[in-house]
N, C-alpha and C positions, 0 to 999 in steps of 0.2 A: 825325484827318487821314488815317488809313490803315485803313479798315474791312476786315475779311476776310469778305465776305458770301457766300462760296461754300458750297455744300451738299455733304455727304458722299454719294458714290455707292456706294462699297464700303468696308467697314472691318470690323474684328473688335475690338470693345471689350473682349473677354476675353483678348487676346493677352498681357497682362501679369499676368494672374491666375495666377501661378506662385509657389509658395513659394520664398523665398530667391533671387529673380531678381536676378542680378548686373548684367546689361546688356541694354538694348534697342538694337538697331542699326536706324537708319532709312536706307534706300538710295534715292537719287534714281534713278528709272528711267522708262521710257516704255512705253506699252501694248504696243508691238510688240517689246519686248526680252525675250521669253519665254526664249530660250536663255540669256541672261545670268543671269536669275533662277534658271533650273534649275541652272546651274553653281554659283551661290552656295549654293543649298539642298543641293547634293551635296558641298560642300567646306567652306569656312570658316564657312558659315552653317548647317551640319547640326546640328540640335538633339539628335541622338543622340550626337554627339561632345561637344557643349557644352550640356548640359541646363540650365545656369544662364543661358542667353542666348536671346533671341528676335530675329528679323529681320523688319522691316516694310518693304515696298516702296511708295514714295510716288510718285504720278503725278497728272497732270491728265487731262482728256479730250482725246484726240488724233484721234478719228475719229467721224463720224456713222454709220459702217457698223455695222449691228446685229450682224453676225457677230463682229466684233472685241470688242464689248462683251459679247456672249454668252460668248466665250472667256474674257474676264477674269472674268466672273461664275463660270464653272466653275472657273477657277484659284483664285479667292478662296474658293469653297466647299470646294475640295480641300485647300488649304494654310492658309487663314485668316491670310494675311500680306500682304494688299493694302490700302492706303489710297488711295482715288481720290476727288478732289474735282472739281467741275464747271467749274473754270477751264480755259481753253484751254492745252494743254501745248505751250508754245513756249519757245525759248531765253531770251527776255526775261521769261518768267514763272516762272523757276526759284525766285525768292524766295517765290512762293506755295506751292511744295512745302515749303520750309523752315518757313514759318509754319503751314501745315496740320499738319505733323508736330509742331511745338511745341504747337499747340492740342490735338492728340490726346494727347500725353504729359502735358500739364497736367491733362487730364480723367481719364485712365485709367491712368497709369503712375507715380504718385507713390511706389509701393513699390519701384521699381527704384533701384539704387545709381548706375549710370552710363548715359549715352546716348552712342552713337557715331553720327556722321553720316558717310556715305560715298556713293560713286557705284557704279553697277552694272558699271563697267569697272575696278574696283579689287579686288585680291586682298589680303585682310587676314590677317596672321599672328596668328590669334586666340589661340594659345598664348602667344606673347610679350606681346601686348597685355594679356591678362587677368593674367598674372603681374606685369607692370609695375604695373597698377592695384591689384592686391592688396598689392604692396609700398608703394605710395603710401597706400593706405587704412590699412595698419598704422602708417604714420608720421603719420597724422592728416589726410591730404589727401583728404577726402571731401565737402567742402562748398565752395560758391562757386568751383568749379574749371572753367576752360576750358583744355584741354590740346591743343596742336597745334603744327605748324610755322608759326610766326608770320611775317607780313610787317610789317616795321617801316618807317614813313615811306615807304611805296610811292607813287610818283608817279601821278597820275591821267592815264591815257592819253587823248589827244585824237584819235588816228587808229588805224585798224585794227579788228580784231574786237571789242575791248573799249573802243572809243572812247566817251567820255562828254563831251557838250558842257558848256560852262561854265554855261549856264543850268540844267542839271540838277544839276551838282555844282561849285560855283564854287571850292572849295578846290583847291590844287595837289597836296596829298598826302592819302591816306586815313588814317584812324586805324588803329592796330595791329589787324590782323585775321588770321584763320586761313586758310591755304591750303586750298582746297576738297577736296583729295584725301581728307582725313579729319580730323575733330576730335572730341574727347571732352568731354562736359559732365558734371559731377555733376548729378543729376536736379533738384536744387533750383534750378538755373539756368534750366531750360527754361521754367517759368511766368513767371519774371522777364523773360526775353527776349520771350515771347509778349505779356505785358501791355504792355511798352514799345512793341511794334510798332504799337499803336493810336495812339500819340502821336508817331511818327516817320514822316516822309514816305516813301512807297514809293521804293525804289531797286532797279533790276533786277539789279545785280551781287550775287547772293545771299550769297556769302561775306563780302563787305564789309559788306552790310547787317546780316546776322544776327549774325556773330561780331565785327564791328567797331563799326558805328554803334549798334546796339541795346545791346551790352554797355557801350559808352561812356556 
């Protein structure tokens, strides 16, 4: 009921081919957000500081202007950290970014211990996060894990920016889901969510769909 028929435009299938890779971070971004990506590469996403981590920036196509795509191609060749698919990059297509990332992880990153999803306007305290995950791993929490700030029994809004009509989602409350600022998955969860996405009707609120409806 929910095929993901989009083609990969830019990617680096070798990004996870790193010995003892602890974490892959996938970041929702837009083609024209180069400065945000540059800041992340120079700070919390700097692989010189965190050699056991890799960052992948996920986007759709936002422009038919050849120069912008050429710039993305150059950026991808330089850094090897872009995942671009050919769906239209709009606010209501954010779910496609998440599914595209889960697809990529399922195919190329099963050697990674943890996956972090975040956005390009978020600053991650990577030291604290990795230390916390290492403590959890030491306590045996390294499988079937979704770790986040959870929204419990959140009402479905019928007005405003996140308005959802009843014909699209008839329930009055969402299932428990992760707030989209950031959430962590143990890597075994990624292919389970991706496989489930084919059998669950598309829903444009990406955090609710991926971390809530699919996990349920």
